[in-house]
C-alpha positions as CSV (number, residue, x, y, z in Angstrom):
1,M,-3.7,3.6,-19.6
2,S,-0.5,5.5,-19.4
3,N,-1.7,7.4,-16.3
4,Q,-1.9,4.2,-14.2
5,S,0.8,2.9,-11.9
6,W,1.3,0.1,-9.4
7,V,1.2,0.8,-5.6
8,F,4.4,-0.3,-3.9
9,C,4.5,-1.8,-0.4
10,P,5.9,0.8,2.1
11,I,7.6,-2.0,4.0
12,C,9.5,-4.1,1.4
13,N,9.1,-1.8,-1.7
14,N,7.7,-4.5,-3.9
15,K,4.7,-4.2,-6.3
16,T,1.4,-5.1,-4.8
17,R,-1.7,-6.3,-6.8
18,T,-3.2,-2.7,-6.6
19,K,-3.1,-0.3,-9.5
20,I,-4.1,3.3,-9.2
21,R,-4.6,6.3,-11.5
22,N,-2.8,9.6,-11.0
23,D,-6.0,11.4,-9.8
24,T,-6.9,8.7,-7.2
25,E,-7.0,9.5,-3.5
26,L,-7.0,6.7,-1.0
27,I,-8.0,7.3,2.7
28,N,-7.6,4.5,5.3
29,F,-6.9,1.9,2.5
30,P,-5.8,-1.5,3.7
31,L,-2.9,-2.4,1.5
32,F,-1.9,-6.0,1.5
33,C,1.6,-7.1,0.1
34,P,1.7,-10.6,-1.2
35,K,5.4,-10.8,-0.8
36,C,5.9,-9.8,2.8
37,K,2.3,-10.8,3.7
38,Q,1.7,-7.7,5.8
39,E,-1.3,-5.4,5.7
40,T,-0.7,-1.6,6.1
41,I,-3.3,1.1,6.4
42,I,-2.3,3.9,4.0
43,N,-3.5,7.2,2.8
44,M,-2.4,8.2,-0.7
45,K,-2.7,11.6,-2.5
46,R,-1.1,12.5,-5.8
47,G,1.0,9.3,-5.7
48,N,2.5,10.0,-2.3
49,I,2.0,7.2,0.3
50,I,1.4,8.2,4.0
51,I,1.5,5.3,6.3
52,R,-1.4,5.5,8.8
53,E,-0.9,2.5,10.9
54,P,1.1,-0.7,10.2
55,D,-0.8,-3.7,11.1
56,A,0.7,-5.6,14.2
57,K,1.9,-9.1,13.6
58,T,1.7,-11.7,16.3
59,Q,4.9,-13.3,17.5
60,S,5.2,-17.0,17.3
61,R,7.2,-19.1,19.6
């Protein structure tokens, strides 16, 4: 279990509910952050997050 780590939100840098191992690769993964309530599509390889596309939020009036 020592080779697992939490995935951090690329927007607010808080922990998400997702845990990954060191040898995991994510491609077009929809990462949801419960704190900032935003979803971001990421790629992850060897622990490095690459933001593919931030999800657009609608503006309220």
